[in-house]
Residue, then its C-alpha position, 0 to 999 in steps of 0.5 A: x499499499x502506497x503512503x502518498x498522503x498529504x505531508x505536514x511539516x513539524x511546525x504546522x503539527x506543533x501549531x495545531x497541537x498548541x491550538x488544541x492543548x493550550x487554547x482548548x480547540x476541539x479536533x473537529x474545529x481544527x478539521x473544519x478550519x485547516x482541512x486536516x484529517x481528524x484521525x491524523x490530528x488524533x494520531x499527532x495528539x497520541x504521539x505527543x502525549x507518548x513523548x511527554x510521558x513515555x512511562x505511561x503506556x495506554 
């Protein structure tokens, strides 16, 4: 299976995560405003949380 999906740079990901984590934006509002797939944003959130607390497996 080909992975030719849209790629986002690290700064864009950080900005999206900041909007959610610090400003309280919902994933659905990010999807509507930025056109990013909701599952993609949730994957970024999960990866961010795992980096922040690697000893807490989910």
